[in-house]
C-alpha positions in Angstrom: 60.0 162.8 65.4 62.1 160.6 67.7 63.5 163.7 69.6 60.0 165.1 70.2 58.8 161.7 71.2 61.6 161.2 73.7 60.8 164.6 75.3 57.2 163.5 75.7 58.3 160.2 77.2 60.3 161.9 79.9 57.4 164.2 80.7 55.2 161.1 81.0 57.7 159.4 83.3 57.7 162.4 85.7 53.9 162.6 85.7 53.4 158.9 86.3 56.1 158.9 88.9 54.2 161.4 91.0 51.0 159.4 90.5 52.7 156.3 91.6 54.0 158.0 94.8 50.4 159.0 95.6 49.1 155.4 95.1 51.9 153.8 97.1 51.7 156.1 100.1 47.9 156.0 100.3 46.8 155.1 103.7 43.8 152.8 104.1 40.7 155.0 104.5 38.0 152.9 103.0 36.8 152.7 99.3 38.9 155.8 98.2 42.2 154.1 99.0 40.9 150.8 97.7 40.2 152.5 94.4 43.7 153.8 94.4 45.2 150.4 94.9 42.9 148.9 92.1 44.2 151.7 89.9 47.7 150.9 90.8 47.2 147.4 89.4 46.7 148.9 85.9 49.0 151.8 86.2 52.2 150.1 85.2 50.7 149.0 81.9 49.3 152.4 81.1 52.5 154.1 82.2 54.7 151.9 80.2 52.7 152.5 77.1 52.8 156.3 77.6 56.5 156.3 78.3 57.5 154.0 75.4 55.1 154.8 72.6 55.9 158.5 72.0 59.5 157.5 71.2 59.2 154.1 69.5 55.5 154.2 68.4 56.5 155.1 64.9 58.6 152.0 64.6 56.1 149.8 66.3 53.3 150.8 63.9 55.3 151.3 60.8 57.0 147.9 60.6 53.8 145.7 60.2 52.2 148.3 57.9 55.2 148.4 55.7 55.5 144.6 55.6 51.8 144.3 54.7 52.2 146.9 51.9 55.2 145.1 50.5 53.2 141.8 50.3 49.8 143.1 49.2 49.7 146.7 47.8 50.3 145.4 44.3 47.8 142.6 44.5 45.3 144.2 42.1 48.1 144.8 39.5 49.2 142.5 36.6 52.9 142.7 37.2 55.2 143.5 40.2 58.7 144.9 39.6 61.4 145.0 42.3 63.9 147.7 41.7 67.1 146.5 43.5 69.9 149.0 43.8 73.4 148.1 45.0 74.2 148.8 48.6 77.1 150.8 50.1 79.1 147.5 50.7 78.5 146.1 47.2 81.3 146.2 44.7 81.1 149.1 42.2 80.6 146.6 39.3 77.3 145.3 41.0 74.5 146.4 38.6 71.2 148.0 39.6 68.5 145.5 38.4 64.8 145.4 37.9 63.2 141.9 38.4 59.7 141.3 36.9 57.1 139.1 38.5 53.6 138.1 37.4 51.2 139.0 40.2 52.7 138.1 43.6 54.8 135.3 42.2 57.7 133.9 44.3 60.2 133.7 41.4 61.0 136.4 38.8 60.3 135.9 35.1 63.2 138.0 33.8 65.6 140.8 34.8 66.7 144.1 33.3 69.6 146.2 34.4 70.9 149.8 33.9 74.1 150.8 32.2 75.3 154.2 33.3 78.9 154.1 32.1 78.2 157.0 29.7 77.0 159.9 31.8 75.2 161.4 28.7 73.4 158.3 27.7 72.1 155.6 30.0 70.6 152.3 28.8 68.0 150.2 30.5 68.2 146.8 28.9 67.2 143.1 29.1 69.7 141.1 31.2 68.4 137.5 31.5 65.4 135.3 31.7 65.1 133.9 35.2 62.7 131.2 34.0 62.8 129.2 30.7 61.5 131.5 28.0 59.1 128.9 26.7 57.6 128.5 30.2 56.6 132.2 30.4 53.0 133.4 29.5 53.5 134.7 25.9 52.0 138.1 26.8 54.6 138.7 29.4 57.7 138.0 27.2 59.1 141.5 26.7 59.6 142.7 23.1 61.2 146.0 24.0 64.7 144.9 25.1 66.5 148.2 25.5 65.7 151.9 26.3 68.4 154.5 25.8 68.1 157.9 27.5 70.0 160.8 26.0 70.4 163.4 28.7 71.9 166.0 26.3 68.5 166.6 24.6 66.2 164.5 26.8 65.3 162.1 24.0 65.0 158.4 24.1 64.8 155.4 21.8 63.9 151.8 22.2 65.1 148.6 20.5 62.8 145.6 20.1 63.8 142.0 19.5 61.6 140.6 16.7 61.1 137.1 15.2 64.4 135.6 14.2 66.2 137.4 17.1 66.9 140.5 15.1 67.0 143.9 16.9 65.2 146.9 15.4 64.4 150.4 16.4 60.8 150.4 17.5 60.4 153.4 19.9 61.3 157.1 19.9 60.3 159.9 22.2 61.2 162.5 24.7 61.2 162.6 28.5 61.3 165.1 31.3 63.2 163.7 34.4 62.5 166.8 36.5 59.3 167.8 38.3 56.2 165.9 37.1 58.2 163.1 35.5 56.8 162.7 32.0 57.2 160.8 28.7 56.0 161.3 25.2 56.5 158.1 23.3 55.9 156.9 19.8 56.3 153.2 19.0 55.2 150.5 16.7 55.5 146.9 18.0 52.4 145.1 16.7 52.2 146.9 13.3 50.0 149.7 14.6 51.7 153.1 15.4 51.0 154.2 19.0 51.4 157.7 20.5 51.6 157.3 24.3 52.1 160.4 26.5 52.3 159.9 30.3 52.9 162.0 33.4 53.4 161.6 37.1 50.5 162.6 39.3 52.7 164.5 41.8 55.3 167.2 41.2 58.1 165.6 43.1 59.0 162.0 42.5 62.8 161.8 43.3 64.2 162.5 46.8 67.7 162.9 48.1 67.0 160.9 51.3 64.3 158.5 50.2 63.2 156.0 47.6 61.5 157.4 44.4 57.8 157.7 44.9 55.2 158.3 42.1 52.0 157.4 40.4 52.5 157.5 36.6 49.3 158.0 34.5 48.5 158.2 30.9 47.7 161.6 29.4 44.4 162.0 27.6 43.7 164.1 24.5 42.4 167.0 26.7 45.6 166.8 28.8 43.8 165.2 31.8 45.3 162.2 33.5 43.9 158.8 32.7 44.9 155.2 33.5 47.4 154.4 36.2 50.3 152.8 34.3 52.4 152.1 37.3 52.9 153.2 40.9 55.5 152.7 43.6 54.6 150.6 46.6 57.2 150.6 49.4 60.7 149.6 50.1 61.3 146.2 51.7 61.2 146.3 55.5 64.5 144.4 55.9 66.3 145.8 52.8 66.0 149.5 51.8 67.8 148.8 48.6 64.7 147.1 47.2 61.6 149.1 46.0 58.5 147.4 44.8 56.6 148.9 41.8 53.0 147.9 40.9 52.5 147.7 37.1 49.4 147.5 34.8 50.4 149.4 31.7 47.7 151.0 29.5 44.2 149.5 29.9 42.6 147.9 26.9 45.9 146.5 25.6 45.8 143.2 27.4 48.5 141.7 29.6 51.3 142.6 27.2 50.8 146.3 28.2 52.4 145.5 31.6 55.7 145.0 29.9 55.2 147.6 27.2 57.0 150.8 26.3 54.9 152.9 28.7 56.2 150.8 31.5 59.8 150.2 30.5 60.7 153.8 29.7 60.0 155.1 33.2 61.4 152.1 35.0 65.0 152.8 33.9 64.9 156.3 35.4 63.3 155.0 38.6 65.9 152.3 38.9 68.6 154.9 38.7 67.1 156.9 41.6 66.6 153.7 43.6 70.2 152.8 43.0 71.2 156.2 44.5 69.0 155.7 47.5 70.2 152.1 48.0 73.7 153.4 48.5 72.6 156.4 50.7 70.4 154.3 53.0 73.1 151.7 53.6 76.0 154.1 54.2 77.2 153.9 57.8 76.3 157.0 59.8 79.8 157.3 61.2 
């Protein structure tokens, strides 16, 4: 885009240069030349725009649009999650983390991270409360504390923390991390068994040179797509290692759905991809 824009800019420089010569060398011959001189007053502004915009227009327009999307695209959603991957300069032990916010809150409620030490089995698990647990809205206190992905057979399981601080297996399922990212989950958190299939709206969701991008929706009984469970927004304008995700969970299940299994299961895989992109986008070009 920038190479093509630069070529157009140089063409505009040549064209406007010839027009400028005509205006400047115009001899006074009445209204015709007067019109030329009036035009010459506005010519520098027009010329500057036509010479600069083809090359840098994308940056000029993209920056405020990206900034606005970062701050407001998730406004209609219950929860916002920032997936924060480590950068090229961060130590290898720096974890990729997911920070959870209610609405457009300034401070996170809690944080999860991703353990990838075992290449065959990753675990996306609770890391810490960023605010006192008793100050959090009860519905937004996560019960599912860990999701383990087995890449040998594409199965997963989840562990819940129940009353008394005991951990128990509460979720099982399968996932497809390839095209049309999908999950088929079975869980029991409230005493009622739930079957929750979901699938990405678009075929490709992970990219070698960009942040992950997807809209994950529930799958209805007739295999059609239903509610939007979550969707990616944009990376932060000043920090490509951070990607914002807008989260609602399943409709009809209250606020707790925004931190439920349908949300936690995909976030771990998305965080892994954002971690890869965070390193790629901050690696020096030389």
